[in-house]
NUSELO-201006 format. One record per residue: x, y, z of N, C-alpha, C, O in turn. Coordinates in steps of 0.05 Angstrom, whole numbers, plus 5000, padded with zeros to 4 digits. Layout:
XYZXYZXYZXYZ/...
! end
This chain:
132894463150130794553176130094203179130494043197/128694163152128193833159130493623181130193493202/131693653172134293583180133693613209132593503228/134893803204134194003246131993893266131993813289/129893933246128293703269128593523266129193423288/128593283244128392993257130993063278130493103301/133093053269135693063291134693163320135993143341/133393223318132793313354132093093367132393053391/130592893342130292533352131492373363130992203381/133592423350135492183342136692253379136692463392/138091883390138491823412139991983426141492093409/140592073451143392173464146292083456148492183452/145291863457149291753454150091893435152291983435/147191943404148491993372149592303375150992393357/148992453396149292843400152392933398153193153403/153792723390156392793389157992703362160392753357/155692533344157192373319154392433305153292643296/153492163306151192253280149592543270149292643248/148792623301146692813305148793183290147893393281/150793123294151993393290153493443266154393653257/153493173256154293163227152493063204153293063181/149792973215148893163197148293443197148393593177/147793503219146593833218148693903209147994063191/151093883209152894033189153894113167154894293155/152793723167153593753130149993933118149094083101/149693853130145493963115146194283115145494423096/147694413140148394743130150294773119150795003115/151794623112154594583092153094803068153095043065/151894543055150094643035149994833034151594953020/147095023054146895273044148495463055147395683053/150495483065152195603059154795593048156095783057/155795473033156895393014155795632997156795852997/153495552984151595582958152195952959152796102940/151496033000150796332993154696422989155396632978/156296252997160296402993159996362964161096542951/158696132947159296192913157396392910158596582900/155396442914154296662902155696972907155997162892/156496942934157197242931161297312918162597522917/161997002910164097082892164896962869166696832860/161797102860161696912826163297172812162997202788/164497302822165397582801169197352805171097482794/169797202812170797062807170696782804169496662821/172096582774169796342776171596162788170496022805/173996132784175195882798173895902844173395712858/173696162850171395992873169296042866167995892880/167496162851165196072850165395752849164695582865/166795712822166695292822166495132846165194922852/168495312862169295112878167995122902168494962920/166695282904163795312934162195122926161294942941/161295132893159495042897159494752888157494602887/161794672880163094382887162794352928162094192945/163594542927164194382961160894412974160094282994/159394572962157194502964155894172970155294032990/155694132934155093942918156393662947154993542964/158093652944159693432971158993592986157693712969/158393753011155693723028152993553032152293403050/151693673002149693543007150393182988148593132973/151793042988152992812976152892723010151192583021/155192843021155492773048152992773069152992593087/151992863068148392913083147292633078146692463094/146992653038145192453028146292203047144492053054/148792133056151191903072150091893106150191673118/149092133119149392173146144992023135144091843150/143492113116140891993120140391763116138291663125/142391603100143191363094143191113126141990913133/145791323139146091193154143991213182144291033199/142591343186140591513192136791213198135191093212/138191293166135091093163136490753171134790643185/138490623167139190413174139790313202140190083209/139990673226140290573254137490533256136590393275/135790643237132090653251131990893263130190923280/133691133258133591303264131091623249129691823254/131891483232128391573212127291413191128591333172/123891373198123491183178123691193142123091413132/124291053131125590833102124291003085125791103067/121291103086120691163072120991583062120891713041/121391673096123092013099125092053096125992283095/126291863093130291733093129491713061131391803050/127091613038127791513016127591913008129392042997/124592023017124392253001126592563015126492793004/128492483042131192703031132292703020132792893006/133692373021135892342996135192422962136892472946/131992402958131792462935130892832922130492952901/131092902948131193162943134093242946134793412930/136693132969137893262952139593122938141993092944/138392992913139292742899138593172872140293262858/135993272876135093522865138193612861139993562845/137793802892140293942899142793912884144294092877/143293642881145893542880145793632836147593732822/143293532831143193732804144193932793145493992774/142894032816143094412812145394462803146494532782/145894392832149494622831150194362805149594472783/150794182801151794092773151094232753152794352740/149094242747147994502727149694692716150494722694/150094902754150495202750154095102746155395142726/154695012764158194792750158694862723160395002712/156394722712157494652677156994932663158695052650/154195022670153195312659154995532681153595742683/156395542689157095782697158296032687159796182699/157496072661158396292647153996342649152496302629/153596372657150696382653150796612689149496822691/152096522706152196682726154396752743153796782767/157596772734159796912734159297222724159397342703/158797292750159697642735161597762716164097732716/160097902700162797992680165498152697165498292718/166998082686170598162702170798532709171398692727/169798532676168998812680171998932659172299172656/174298732645176898812637174698802614172298732610/176898932601176698862561179898772556182098832565/178898592536180698392525180998532482179498652466/183398452482184698642463183498362445183798342420/
! end
């Protein structure tokens, strides 16, 4: 939501470029995580959606950096956002690495 609020102040000429891009990628982090959670019965699908979420978080960091360089976000706020997304990425990487803690048992018995 911070990204959405900040991007409201971006110039009009950025509406269909930077504003849309940063909003889309930041929202995709959450939506891909929600999809991953619902797909945790299937390890490959779970990991794939977590990976998508990680990629969207990294993309958001890139748009934050562009926003700072263009002067739309002040450097300190941009740094804070970048670090927060680093933390999100770290958590997603940890979830992928320890997916066995998150994936639901299949219910199949092995011989």
